[in-house]
C-alpha positions as CSV (number, residue, x, y, z in Angstrom):
1,M,-17.5,41.8,-57.9
2,N,-20.8,43.5,-58.7
3,K,-22.0,46.8,-57.3
4,L,-24.1,45.2,-54.9
5,S,-21.3,43.4,-53.2
6,I,-19.2,46.8,-53.2
7,T,-21.8,48.7,-51.5
8,R,-22.6,46.0,-48.8
9,R,-18.9,45.1,-48.0
10,A,-18.1,48.8,-47.9
11,F,-21.0,49.2,-45.2
12,V,-19.7,46.3,-43.2
13,T,-16.3,48.0,-43.1
14,S,-17.5,51.4,-42.1
15,A,-20.1,50.1,-39.6
16,S,-18.9,50.0,-35.9
17,A,-20.9,47.9,-33.5
18,F,-23.0,50.6,-32.0
19,G,-22.4,53.9,-33.8
20,L,-22.5,52.5,-37.2
21,V,-22.2,56.0,-38.7
22,G,-18.8,57.2,-37.7
23,A,-16.8,56.5,-40.9
24,S,-20.0,56.8,-43.2
25,G,-19.7,60.6,-44.0
26,L,-23.4,61.1,-43.4
27,A,-24.7,64.7,-42.8
28,L,-25.9,64.4,-39.5
29,P,-28.6,66.8,-37.6
30,Y,-27.9,68.6,-34.5
31,Y,-27.4,66.8,-31.4
32,S,-27.9,68.1,-27.9
33,R,-24.7,68.5,-25.9
34,A,-26.2,67.4,-22.7
35,S,-24.1,65.2,-20.6
36,Q,-27.0,62.7,-20.2
37,R,-28.4,62.1,-23.7
38,P,-30.4,59.0,-24.5
39,A,-28.4,56.0,-26.1
40,F,-29.1,52.9,-28.0
41,T,-27.9,50.0,-25.9
42,H,-28.0,47.0,-28.1
43,G,-27.3,47.8,-31.8
44,V,-29.9,47.4,-34.4
45,Q,-31.8,44.4,-36.0
46,S,-33.8,43.6,-39.2
47,G,-35.7,40.6,-40.1
48,D,-38.6,38.8,-41.6
49,V,-37.7,40.8,-44.9
50,D,-39.5,40.2,-48.4
51,A,-39.7,42.0,-51.4
52,T,-41.6,45.1,-50.1
53,S,-41.2,45.4,-46.4
54,G,-39.0,44.0,-43.4
55,M,-39.1,44.6,-39.6
56,V,-36.4,46.6,-37.9
57,W,-35.6,46.8,-34.0
58,T,-33.7,48.7,-31.7
59,R,-33.6,49.3,-27.7
60,T,-33.0,52.6,-25.8
61,D,-31.7,53.2,-22.4
62,R,-34.9,55.2,-21.2
63,P,-38.4,56.3,-22.1
64,A,-37.8,57.9,-25.5
65,R,-39.3,58.9,-28.9
66,V,-37.6,57.0,-31.6
67,M,-37.6,59.0,-35.0
68,Y,-36.9,56.9,-38.1
69,E,-35.2,57.8,-41.5
70,V,-35.5,55.4,-44.4
71,S,-33.3,55.6,-47.5
72,T,-32.2,53.7,-50.6
73,T,-28.8,55.3,-50.4
74,E,-26.0,55.2,-47.5
75,S,-26.0,59.0,-47.7
76,F,-29.7,59.3,-46.9
77,A,-29.8,62.0,-49.5
78,N,-33.5,60.5,-50.4
79,A,-34.6,59.8,-46.8
80,V,-38.0,59.3,-46.0
81,R,-39.0,60.1,-42.3
82,L,-41.5,58.0,-40.6
83,A,-43.8,58.7,-37.8
84,P,-42.0,58.3,-34.4
85,L,-42.5,55.6,-32.0
86,D,-42.0,55.7,-28.1
87,S,-40.1,53.3,-26.1
88,S,-41.2,52.4,-22.6
89,P,-40.5,50.2,-19.6
90,D,-43.5,48.2,-20.7
91,S,-41.5,46.6,-23.5
92,D,-38.0,47.0,-21.9
93,Y,-37.4,50.0,-24.0
94,T,-37.5,48.1,-27.1
95,V,-39.2,49.4,-30.3
96,K,-39.7,47.5,-33.7
97,R,-41.9,48.3,-36.6
98,L,-42.5,47.0,-40.1
99,L,-41.2,49.1,-43.0
100,T,-43.5,49.0,-45.8
101,D,-43.9,50.3,-49.6
102,L,-40.2,49.4,-50.2
103,A,-38.7,48.7,-53.6
104,S,-37.8,45.2,-54.4
105,D,-34.1,43.8,-54.7
106,Q,-33.1,47.3,-53.0
107,D,-30.5,48.2,-50.4
108,I,-32.5,49.7,-47.7
109,F,-30.8,51.8,-45.0
110,Y,-32.6,52.8,-41.9
111,R,-31.5,55.6,-39.3
112,M,-32.9,56.1,-35.7
113,I,-32.4,58.9,-33.3
114,A,-33.8,58.8,-29.9
115,A,-35.2,61.9,-27.9
116,D,-35.6,61.7,-24.1
117,L,-39.2,61.8,-23.1
118,S,-38.4,63.7,-20.3
119,D,-36.3,66.4,-22.2
120,I,-37.3,66.4,-25.7
121,N,-34.5,68.5,-26.8
122,A,-31.9,65.9,-25.3
123,V,-31.2,63.5,-28.4
124,S,-28.9,60.6,-29.1
125,E,-26.5,60.0,-31.7
126,P,-27.9,58.1,-34.6
127,I,-27.8,54.5,-35.2
128,V,-28.0,53.0,-38.8
129,G,-28.7,49.6,-40.3
130,R,-29.2,48.1,-43.7
131,F,-30.8,45.2,-45.4
132,R,-31.7,44.1,-49.0
133,T,-35.4,43.5,-50.1
134,A,-36.2,40.3,-52.0
135,P,-36.3,40.4,-55.7
136,F,-39.2,39.8,-57.9
137,S,-36.8,38.7,-60.7
138,K,-34.6,35.3,-60.7
139,R,-31.4,36.8,-59.5
140,D,-28.9,34.8,-57.3
141,V,-29.8,34.3,-53.5
142,R,-27.5,33.6,-50.6
143,F,-28.3,33.0,-47.1
144,A,-26.8,31.2,-44.1
145,W,-28.1,29.2,-41.2
146,S,-27.2,28.0,-37.7
147,G,-28.4,27.5,-34.2
148,D,-27.5,27.4,-30.6
149,T,-25.9,30.6,-29.1
150,A,-24.3,30.8,-25.6
151,G,-25.1,27.2,-24.5
152,Q,-23.3,24.8,-22.0
153,G,-21.6,27.7,-20.0
154,W,-19.8,29.0,-23.0
155,G,-20.5,32.6,-23.0
156,I,-18.5,35.7,-24.4
157,D,-15.0,35.2,-24.2
158,E,-12.1,37.4,-25.4
159,T,-12.6,36.2,-28.8
160,G,-16.3,36.4,-28.7
161,M,-19.0,34.8,-31.0
162,K,-16.9,34.7,-33.9
163,T,-18.8,32.5,-36.2
164,Y,-21.3,35.4,-36.5
165,S,-18.5,37.7,-38.1
166,T,-17.4,34.8,-40.5
167,I,-21.0,34.6,-41.7
168,A,-21.2,38.5,-42.2
169,K,-18.1,38.0,-44.5
170,H,-20.4,36.4,-47.1
171,T,-22.7,39.1,-47.1
172,P,-26.0,36.9,-47.1
173,D,-29.5,38.1,-48.0
174,F,-30.5,36.9,-44.7
175,F,-29.3,34.5,-41.6
176,L,-31.7,32.1,-40.6
177,H,-31.4,31.3,-36.9
178,S,-32.9,27.7,-36.4
179,G,-33.6,28.1,-32.5
180,D,-31.9,28.0,-29.2
181,R,-30.8,31.7,-29.8
182,I,-30.6,31.9,-26.1
183,Y,-30.0,29.3,-23.2
184,A,-32.5,30.4,-20.6
185,D,-31.8,27.5,-18.4
186,G,-28.1,27.7,-18.9
187,A,-26.5,29.8,-16.1
188,L,-22.9,31.2,-16.7
189,K,-20.0,31.3,-14.4
190,D,-16.9,33.7,-14.7
191,E,-14.5,31.0,-15.3
192,V,-14.9,27.2,-16.7
193,D,-12.0,24.6,-16.6
194,L,-11.3,23.4,-20.0
195,P,-10.3,19.6,-20.7
196,G,-6.3,19.4,-20.7
197,G,-5.9,22.5,-18.4
198,G,-6.6,26.4,-19.1
199,K,-9.6,28.1,-18.3
200,W,-12.3,29.7,-20.3
201,K,-13.2,33.1,-19.2
202,N,-16.4,34.8,-19.6
203,V,-15.4,38.2,-19.8
204,V,-18.9,39.6,-20.5
205,M,-21.3,38.8,-17.7
206,L,-24.9,40.0,-16.7
207,D,-26.4,39.2,-13.2
208,G,-29.4,37.7,-15.2
209,K,-27.1,35.1,-16.8
210,R,-25.8,33.8,-13.4
211,K,-29.0,31.8,-12.9
212,V,-31.8,30.2,-14.7
213,A,-34.4,32.6,-16.3
214,E,-37.7,32.6,-14.5
215,T,-38.9,36.5,-14.4
216,L,-39.7,38.3,-17.6
217,D,-36.8,40.5,-16.9
218,E,-34.4,37.7,-16.6
219,Y,-35.7,36.3,-20.0
220,R,-35.1,39.6,-21.4
221,D,-31.5,39.5,-19.9
222,Q,-30.6,36.3,-21.7
223,W,-31.4,38.1,-25.0
224,K,-29.6,41.2,-24.1
225,Y,-26.5,39.3,-23.1
226,N,-26.0,38.0,-26.6
227,M,-26.4,41.5,-28.1
228,M,-23.4,42.5,-25.9
229,D,-21.2,40.5,-28.4
230,K,-19.4,42.7,-31.2
231,H,-19.7,39.9,-33.7
232,V,-23.5,39.6,-33.1
233,L,-24.0,43.2,-33.4
234,A,-22.0,43.6,-36.5
235,L,-23.8,40.9,-38.6
236,S,-27.3,42.2,-37.3
237,A,-26.4,45.7,-38.5
238,I,-26.0,44.4,-42.2
239,C,-28.0,41.2,-42.5
240,P,-31.7,40.4,-41.5
241,T,-32.1,37.6,-39.0
242,F,-35.0,35.3,-39.4
243,Y,-35.8,33.8,-36.0
244,Q,-37.6,30.5,-34.7
245,W,-37.5,29.0,-31.4
246,D,-37.1,25.8,-29.9
247,D,-36.5,24.6,-26.2
248,H,-33.9,26.6,-24.5
249,E,-35.7,30.0,-25.2
250,V,-37.9,28.6,-22.3
251,L,-36.0,25.9,-20.7
252,N,-34.6,22.3,-21.7
253,N,-36.8,20.2,-23.6
254,W,-40.0,22.1,-22.5
255,S,-43.5,21.2,-23.6
256,D,-46.8,22.0,-22.1
257,S,-46.5,19.0,-19.9
258,K,-43.0,19.7,-18.4
259,D,-42.7,18.9,-14.7
260,L,-40.3,21.1,-12.6
261,S,-41.4,19.8,-9.2
262,K,-38.2,18.2,-8.7
263,D,-35.9,20.9,-10.3
264,D,-34.3,22.8,-7.4
265,R,-33.1,25.6,-9.7
266,Y,-36.6,27.0,-10.3
267,K,-38.8,28.6,-7.7
268,E,-41.6,29.0,-10.3
269,K,-42.8,25.6,-10.9
270,S,-45.4,26.4,-13.4
271,I,-44.1,25.6,-17.1
272,H,-47.0,27.9,-18.4
273,V,-45.9,30.8,-16.5
274,L,-42.4,30.3,-17.6
275,A,-43.4,29.8,-21.3
276,A,-45.7,32.8,-21.4
277,R,-42.7,34.9,-20.0
278,A,-40.3,33.7,-22.3
279,A,-42.6,34.2,-25.3
280,R,-43.0,37.8,-24.5
281,A,-39.2,38.3,-24.2
282,F,-38.8,36.3,-27.6
283,H,-41.2,38.8,-29.2
284,E,-39.7,41.8,-27.7
285,M,-36.2,41.2,-28.5
286,T,-36.5,39.8,-32.1
287,T,-37.7,41.0,-35.4
288,I,-40.3,38.2,-35.9
289,R,-43.4,39.6,-37.4
290,Y,-46.7,40.0,-35.5
291,E,-49.4,37.6,-36.5
292,P,-53.0,39.0,-35.6
293,S,-54.7,35.8,-36.2
294,E,-52.7,34.2,-33.4
295,P,-50.4,36.8,-31.4
296,G,-47.3,35.2,-30.5
297,R,-47.2,32.8,-33.3
298,V,-43.7,31.5,-34.5
299,Y,-44.7,29.4,-37.8
300,R,-44.8,31.4,-40.7
301,K,-43.8,31.6,-44.5
302,I,-41.4,34.2,-46.0
303,S,-41.1,34.6,-49.7
304,H,-37.7,35.6,-51.0
305,G,-38.4,36.0,-54.9
306,P,-39.5,33.5,-57.1
307,L,-36.5,31.1,-56.3
308,L,-37.3,30.7,-52.7
309,D,-40.1,30.3,-50.2
310,V,-38.9,29.6,-46.4
311,F,-41.4,28.0,-44.1
312,F,-40.6,28.2,-40.5
313,L,-41.9,25.4,-38.3
314,D,-42.8,25.8,-34.7
315,M,-42.0,22.2,-33.2
316,R,-42.1,23.2,-29.6
317,S,-45.4,25.0,-28.8
318,Y,-48.0,22.5,-29.9
319,R,-46.2,19.1,-29.0
320,G,-47.4,16.4,-26.7
321,P,-45.4,15.3,-23.8
322,N,-41.9,13.8,-24.4
323,G,-42.3,9.9,-24.0
324,A,-41.9,6.7,-25.4
325,N,-43.1,8.2,-28.7
326,L,-44.8,4.8,-29.9
327,D,-48.2,5.6,-30.4
328,E,-49.9,3.7,-33.2
329,T,-52.4,6.4,-34.3
330,L,-52.0,10.1,-34.5
331,T,-53.6,12.0,-31.6
332,T,-53.2,15.3,-29.8
333,K,-50.8,13.7,-27.5
334,S,-48.6,12.2,-30.3
335,R,-48.4,15.3,-32.5
336,M,-45.4,17.8,-32.6
337,I,-46.5,20.5,-34.8
338,G,-50.2,20.3,-34.0
339,E,-53.1,19.9,-36.3
340,E,-53.5,23.5,-37.5
341,Q,-49.8,24.0,-38.3
342,S,-49.9,20.8,-40.3
343,K,-52.6,22.0,-42.2
344,W,-50.9,25.4,-42.7
345,L,-47.8,23.8,-43.9
346,K,-49.5,21.4,-46.4
347,R,-51.6,24.6,-47.7
348,E,-48.6,26.8,-48.1
349,L,-46.5,24.3,-49.7
350,A,-49.1,23.5,-52.2
351,N,-49.6,27.1,-53.1
352,S,-46.1,28.0,-53.4
353,K,-44.7,29.1,-56.8
354,A,-41.3,29.3,-55.9
355,T,-38.6,26.9,-57.3
356,W,-37.1,25.7,-54.0
357,K,-39.1,25.3,-50.6
358,V,-37.0,25.4,-47.8
359,I,-38.6,24.0,-44.5
360,A,-36.8,25.3,-41.5
361,A,-37.4,22.9,-38.9
362,D,-35.9,23.4,-35.2
363,M,-35.3,19.7,-34.7
364,P,-34.3,17.0,-37.2
365,L,-36.4,14.4,-38.6
366,G,-34.1,11.3,-38.5
367,L,-31.7,11.7,-35.8
368,V,-32.4,10.1,-32.4
369,V,-32.5,12.9,-29.6
370,W,-33.4,11.5,-26.2
371,D,-35.4,13.3,-23.6
372,D,-33.1,11.9,-20.9
373,A,-29.6,11.5,-22.7
374,A,-28.2,9.9,-19.5
375,K,-30.6,7.2,-19.1
376,K,-31.7,7.0,-23.0
377,A,-35.3,7.4,-21.8
378,G,-38.1,9.3,-23.6
379,F,-37.8,11.2,-27.0
380,E,-37.4,14.9,-27.5
381,A,-37.4,14.9,-31.6
382,V,-39.3,13.2,-34.1
383,S,-37.7,9.9,-34.2
384,N,-38.3,7.0,-31.5
385,N,-35.3,4.8,-32.3
386,D,-37.8,1.9,-33.2
387,K,-36.3,2.1,-36.7
388,G,-39.6,0.5,-38.0
389,K,-42.9,1.9,-39.5
390,P,-43.8,5.4,-38.4
391,K,-45.1,5.7,-34.8
392,G,-45.6,8.4,-32.5
393,R,-44.6,12.0,-33.7
394,E,-43.0,10.1,-36.9
395,L,-47.0,9.8,-38.0
396,E,-47.3,13.4,-38.1
397,F,-44.4,13.9,-40.6
398,A,-45.0,10.8,-42.5
399,D,-48.4,12.5,-43.3
400,V,-46.7,15.6,-44.5
401,L,-44.2,13.8,-46.7
402,R,-46.8,11.7,-48.2
403,F,-49.0,14.8,-49.1
404,I,-45.8,16.4,-50.6
405,K,-45.5,13.6,-52.9
406,T,-49.2,13.1,-53.6
407,A,-49.7,16.8,-54.3
408,G,-46.8,17.0,-56.7
409,I,-44.7,19.4,-54.7
410,T,-41.1,19.4,-56.0
411,N,-37.8,20.8,-54.6
412,T,-38.3,20.8,-51.0
413,V,-35.2,20.9,-48.6
414,W,-35.0,20.6,-44.9
415,L,-32.6,22.9,-42.8
416,T,-32.1,22.4,-38.9
417,A,-29.6,22.8,-36.1
418,D,-30.2,21.5,-32.5
419,V,-27.9,18.6,-32.1
420,H,-24.6,20.6,-31.9
421,Y,-22.8,19.4,-34.8
422,T,-22.9,19.4,-38.8
423,A,-24.3,17.0,-41.1
424,A,-25.8,16.1,-44.5
425,H,-28.6,13.4,-44.8
426,Y,-30.5,12.3,-47.9
427,Y,-33.8,10.5,-47.2
428,N,-34.2,7.8,-49.5
429,P,-37.4,5.9,-49.7
430,D,-35.7,2.9,-51.0
431,K,-33.9,2.5,-47.7
432,A,-37.0,3.4,-45.5
433,Q,-39.5,1.5,-43.6
434,F,-41.9,4.2,-44.8
435,Q,-41.7,4.6,-48.4
436,D,-44.6,6.8,-49.5
437,F,-42.5,9.9,-50.0
438,N,-40.1,11.5,-52.7
439,P,-36.4,11.6,-51.8
440,F,-35.2,14.9,-50.2
441,W,-32.3,16.2,-48.3
442,E,-31.9,17.6,-44.8
443,F,-28.9,19.6,-43.6
444,V,-27.8,20.1,-40.1
445,S,-25.5,22.8,-39.0
446,G,-24.6,24.4,-35.6
447,P,-23.7,25.3,-32.8
448,I,-22.9,28.9,-33.8
449,H,-21.6,29.5,-30.3
450,A,-22.0,26.7,-27.8
451,G,-20.8,23.3,-26.6
452,T,-20.1,20.8,-29.5
453,F,-21.6,17.3,-29.2
454,G,-22.7,14.3,-31.1
455,P,-23.0,12.5,-33.1
456,N,-26.5,11.2,-32.6
457,D,-28.0,7.8,-33.9
458,L,-30.0,7.7,-37.3
459,D,-33.5,6.0,-37.2
460,M,-34.3,4.4,-40.4
461,T,-38.0,5.1,-40.7
462,F,-37.6,7.5,-43.2
463,G,-34.5,6.2,-44.8
464,P,-31.8,8.7,-43.9
465,E,-28.4,8.1,-45.5
466,L,-25.6,10.0,-44.1
467,K,-23.5,11.7,-46.7
468,F,-21.4,13.8,-44.5
469,I,-20.7,14.5,-40.7
470,K,-18.4,16.7,-38.6
471,A,-18.8,15.9,-34.9
472,P,-16.4,15.4,-31.9
473,T,-14.5,12.2,-31.9
474,A,-14.4,9.8,-29.1
475,E,-11.2,11.2,-27.9
476,Q,-12.1,14.7,-28.0
477,G,-15.5,13.9,-25.8
478,Q,-18.5,15.9,-25.6
479,N,-19.4,19.6,-24.8
480,L,-16.3,20.7,-26.6
481,P,-15.8,24.8,-26.3
482,P,-16.3,27.3,-29.1
483,S,-12.4,27.6,-28.8
484,A,-11.9,24.1,-30.0
485,G,-13.2,25.3,-33.5
486,L,-16.0,22.9,-34.0
487,Q,-18.7,25.6,-34.5
488,F,-20.6,25.3,-37.7
489,F,-22.9,27.0,-40.2
490,G,-24.6,26.6,-43.2
491,L,-24.5,28.7,-46.7
492,V,-27.2,28.2,-49.4
493,D,-26.8,29.6,-52.8
494,I,-29.6,29.6,-55.5
495,S,-28.3,30.5,-58.9
496,G,-30.5,32.9,-60.8
497,A,-29.4,31.5,-64.0
498,T,-29.6,27.8,-63.6
499,E,-32.0,27.8,-60.5
500,Q,-29.6,25.2,-58.9
501,L,-29.2,25.2,-55.0
502,T,-25.9,24.7,-53.5
503,V,-25.4,23.9,-49.9
504,R,-22.0,24.3,-48.1
505,L,-21.4,23.1,-44.6
506,M,-18.7,25.7,-43.0
507,D,-16.9,25.9,-39.6
508,R,-16.2,29.1,-37.8
509,D,-12.7,29.5,-39.4
510,D,-14.5,29.8,-42.9
511,N,-13.4,26.5,-43.9
512,E,-15.6,24.6,-46.4
513,L,-16.4,21.1,-45.0
514,Y,-18.8,19.8,-47.4
515,K,-20.6,21.0,-50.6
516,V,-23.4,19.7,-52.7
517,T,-25.5,21.0,-55.6
518,L,-29.1,20.1,-56.4
519,D,-30.7,20.4,-59.7
520,P,-34.3,21.6,-59.5
521,V,-37.0,19.5,-60.7
522,R,-38.6,21.0,-63.5
523,S,-42.5,21.3,-64.0
524,A,-43.8,19.4,-66.8
């Protein structure tokens, strides 16, 4: 075990969900003995970490001045103090900031203390988190991914969101959450009847989780609910989360054309109002970076050293309406990621010098996902079940895949979640109806804590070959609870010595279900 592993695991062991400091032996400053000191309510988060910077986040219980210290040692012996930030009701008492000028490939510890703005001498106990910056050299890289949290009525039971702690055991450099981090349209009940008898009990509840989210505060509550889980808090304290979103951060299968006129759950009928409120809560409650050129933008690239660039897609915000998905020409209506994002993706892929280019897609390319599953009507994802030449949204991705081939871009891997089971797909042009692309892999993993569904049909437009699948059997049925064990995540390891990329598909009990090692294509 190397020195880095010891340091990180020791920190995990010593860090409690909220204090994260009690067993660390830190020399702490004086704290007010007032009975009503400010407190941090939902732990800490880090995210969007690269070689020299990273975002950090926390939330206080009142208006407070949050003071920051940053160190490369757990003892904070060499700590640097930063200018404080004030939390306020305007942002639901959340604060996040970009830590800059950090050393590469270095453990970074950050500590925050809150002072009550109404009584500046009343200060909180500290809260501490850590992350490791990306390297400039070719060292081993490990990250995890999954998606779909607290969906289909399965909230926080006595076990809690266990898969988050299972991921933490692997001490990844970062965790990629592929969307549906919340289910804003998924109201929770205190108890749910389980198939075969027994009850699932949501032992942690918020009033904001008892109905669909409509107001800004209700959307905020969706995020805060998940951060009441001990496993989520523990992973966030020691591992950056890289966020993207999909539909349930707003509501099921949403697009700009969503019609809520017949949905009695919603008093607010404007999808534009709901999406705006949801987007604000998303950016307040996560560590996603701020993009000045398009405030609120989700798609972005994060570099993690010479071996890895990650390209985060937003397949939600710029799409046309869900429909038959059979357009013969590419128009604004038939697009899914939009013209500007498509240009951005091509440009950034072409400019990437990293060995591996991971495309984080919030929906799969070759799986059929219906807009109305009961009636098998309309399409929510890329594929249209036509199985022929590209049409509709497939045209946009055919264009991207053709560009990747023509531009000589190598070593692309697609990662996704969304369909609530785990699978490995190899896209083979020899088996495809559209053949103007180089072969590539797509790996699906999830849910991390939601109902398990599937499997979905494959559309052969891009020639996906099913290499592995783990999904409910016909006998098990659909919407299995997390306690059934079919909760999944993926692990990606890139070797600094060989530059090989290894993908493992795992379940919540840490069983390895499938493993494949990919050799990089070397430049001539």
